[in-house]
C-alpha positions in Angstrom: -21.4 -70.9 -6.8 -24.9 -70.5 -6.2 -27.0 -68.6 -8.7 -30.8 -67.8 -8.6 -32.1 -66.3 -11.7 -36.1 -64.4 -12.0 -37.7 -63.1 -14.6 -41.6 -62.1 -15.8 -43.4 -63.1 -12.3 -42.7 -61.6 -8.9 -42.3 -64.5 -6.6 -44.3 -64.2 -3.5 -41.9 -65.8 -1.6 -39.3 -64.0 -2.6 -40.8 -59.9 -2.0 -44.3 -60.1 -0.2 -44.1 -62.7 2.7 -40.4 -62.3 2.4 -38.4 -64.1 5.4 -34.5 -62.7 6.6 -32.0 -64.4 5.2 -34.1 -66.4 2.4 -31.8 -65.1 0.2 -28.3 -65.3 1.7 -27.5 -68.9 -0.1 -26.9 -67.0 -3.4 -23.8 -65.6 -4.8 -25.4 -64.0 -7.9 -28.9 -62.7 -9.0 -29.8 -62.8 -12.9 -33.0 -61.4 -14.2 -33.9 -62.0 -17.4 -36.5 -59.3 -17.7 -40.0 -57.9 -17.1 -40.0 -57.1 -13.8 -40.4 -54.4 -11.1 -37.8 -52.2 -10.9 -39.0 -52.2 -6.7 -38.5 -56.3 -7.1 -34.9 -55.9 -8.3 -34.0 -53.4 -6.0 -35.9 -55.8 -3.1 -33.7 -59.1 -4.0 -30.1 -57.2 -4.3 -31.0 -55.5 -1.0 -31.8 -58.9 0.5 -29.0 -60.7 -1.5 -26.3 -58.7 -0.7 -25.1 -60.2 -3.8 -25.0 -58.4 -7.1 -27.7 -58.3 -9.3 -27.3 -58.6 -13.0 -30.4 -57.8 -15.0 -31.3 -57.8 -18.9 -34.6 -55.4 -20.2 -37.7 -57.5 -21.1 -40.4 -56.4 -23.7 -42.2 -54.5 -21.1 -39.3 -53.0 -19.4 -39.6 -49.8 -20.9 -40.9 -48.3 -17.9 -36.2 -49.1 -16.4 -35.4 -45.8 -18.6 -38.1 -43.6 -16.2 -36.5 -46.0 -13.1 -34.0 -48.1 -13.4 -33.3 -50.9 -10.6 -31.4 -49.5 -8.0 -28.3 -50.7 -7.2 -28.2 -53.2 -10.2 -26.1 -54.0 -13.0 -27.4 -54.1 -16.7 -25.5 -56.0 -18.9 -27.3 -55.5 -21.9 -25.3 -56.5 -25.0 -22.2 -56.3 -23.0 -20.2 -60.0 -21.2 -19.0 -59.1 -17.8 -17.1 -61.2 -15.4 -17.8 -62.1 -11.7 -15.2 -64.5 -10.1 -14.3 -65.5 -13.0 -17.9 -66.6 -14.4 -18.2 -65.1 -18.1 -21.7 -63.7 -18.5 -23.1 -62.4 -21.7 -26.2 -60.5 -22.0 -29.1 -60.5 -24.6 -32.9 -58.7 -24.1 -36.0 -58.5 -25.6 -38.2 -60.2 -27.8 -38.6 -60.7 -30.9 -40.5 -57.6 -32.7 -44.5 -58.2 -32.7 -45.3 -54.3 -32.3 -43.1 -50.7 -32.1 -41.4 -51.3 -28.4 -37.9 -49.9 -27.3 -36.7 -54.1 -26.4 -38.3 -55.8 -29.5 -36.1 -56.8 -32.4 -35.8 -58.4 -35.9 -34.1 -61.3 -36.4 -31.8 -59.2 -38.5 -31.4 -56.8 -35.8 -30.3 -59.3 -33.5 -27.7 -61.1 -35.5 -26.1 -57.2 -35.9 -26.3 -56.8 -31.7 -24.6 -60.9 -31.4 -21.8 -60.0 -34.3 -21.1 -56.6 -32.1 -20.4 -58.6 -29.5 -17.8 -61.1 -31.2 -14.4 -58.8 -30.3 -15.4 -58.9 -26.0 -16.0 -62.7 -26.2 -13.0 -63.5 -27.9 -11.1 -61.5 -25.5 -12.9 -62.9 -22.2 -11.9 -66.5 -24.2 -15.5 -67.4 -24.7 -18.6 -67.4 -22.7 -20.1 -69.4 -19.8 -24.0 -67.9 -19.5 -26.1 -66.2 -21.7 -28.5 -64.4 -20.1 -31.7 -62.9 -22.7 -35.2 -62.5 -22.1 -36.4 -64.2 -25.1 -35.6 -68.0 -25.5 -33.9 -69.5 -28.8 -36.0 -71.1 -31.6 -37.0 -74.4 -30.9 -36.0 -74.1 -27.8 -38.5 -74.0 -25.1 -40.6 -71.0 -27.2 -44.2 -70.9 -28.1 -45.5 -71.1 -32.4 -47.1 -67.4 -31.6 -44.7 -64.6 -33.0 -44.6 -62.6 -30.1 -42.8 -65.5 -27.6 -41.5 -67.2 -30.7 -37.4 -67.5 -30.2 -34.6 -66.3 -31.9 -32.4 -68.6 -34.3 -29.9 -65.9 -34.1 -29.5 -67.3 -30.3 -29.0 -71.0 -31.5 -27.1 -70.0 -33.8 -24.7 -68.1 -30.7 -24.9 -71.3 -29.2 -23.8 -73.7 -31.7 -20.9 -71.4 -32.1 -19.9 -70.0 -28.5 -21.2 -73.1 -26.9 -22.1 -72.1 -23.4 -22.2 -73.8 -20.7 -25.6 -72.3 -19.4 -28.7 -70.2 -21.7 -30.9 -68.4 -18.9 -33.9 -66.7 -20.2 -38.0 -65.3 -19.5 -40.6 -64.3 -21.1 -42.6 -68.0 -21.5 -44.5 -67.9 -18.8 -44.9 -71.2 -17.8 -48.2 -71.3 -16.1 -50.1 -70.2 -19.2 -47.8 -72.5 -21.2 -48.9 -76.0 -20.8 -45.9 -78.6 -21.2 -43.5 -75.9 -21.7 -39.8 -77.1 -20.1 -38.3 -75.3 -17.1 -34.8 -77.1 -18.2 -34.0 -78.3 -22.0 -30.5 -80.1 -22.7 -28.5 -78.8 -26.0 -25.7 -80.2 -27.6 -22.8 -78.7 -24.4 -25.8 -75.7 -23.2 -28.5 -76.6 -20.3 -31.2 -73.8 -21.2 -33.3 -72.8 -18.6 -36.5 -70.8 -18.2 -36.1 -68.6 -15.1 -39.6 -67.6 -15.6 -40.7 -66.0 -12.0 -37.4 -68.4 -10.4 -35.0 -71.0 -10.6 -31.5 -71.8 -8.9 -28.4 -74.0 -10.1 -25.0 -74.4 -9.0 -21.9 -73.8 -11.0 -18.8 -75.8 -9.3 -16.1 -73.3 -8.2 -13.7 -76.1 -10.5 -15.7 -74.3 -14.0 -13.9 -71.1 -13.7 -11.7 -69.7 -16.1 -8.6 -69.1 -13.3 -7.1 -66.8 -16.3 -10.0 -64.8 -16.7 -11.0 -64.9 -12.8 -12.1 -61.2 -11.1 -11.8 -59.3 -14.2 -14.5 -57.4 -13.3 -15.4 -57.4 -8.9 -18.8 -56.3 -8.1 -17.9 -53.9 -4.9 -16.4 -50.6 -5.7 -15.4 -51.1 -9.3 -17.3 -50.4 -12.7 -19.0 -53.1 -14.8 -16.7 -53.0 -17.8 
């Protein structure tokens, strides 16, 4: 399965200068937040594959105009073609905002997902907006990562954590990819593509969620 992760900055190559067929190779698109709703709607139309998203701290406009044709996975675990995907959007609280969270609140959100993760037999990809603490975050409060997300990696050991929020062109030396224990941490700022071999799919959970004609669980 080839996955395209996007976040924070609309890619000119995938929007203003889009060439027909440029997205045909992707089997799934994951949005880590802070992107225009129209952009995500465009991607899902052109790619003809699912676009699953979480909220960034600047995505309150989604309440009025959500991305059409895309599926929000905020605070839930979904399975697509056997791939177990967990969504936890938002960032550290630095002023009042719907998608800003304290460390304690993020821990509560993760605890509430424990039963879903157990039922699915684990999690393969965690999709977030903010990074985990010490894994590609910054020192300032708005861009500081969550300790709770690092604890989640320690407990469930997913194959990937995909996040945004830390703009690579504004953060000198910020890494695109980090290896932490058994987890590959990816900063999806603008866009990043990666592959997951089919053999890694847990067959006992395959097709728990179907995209076409089915409602996300």
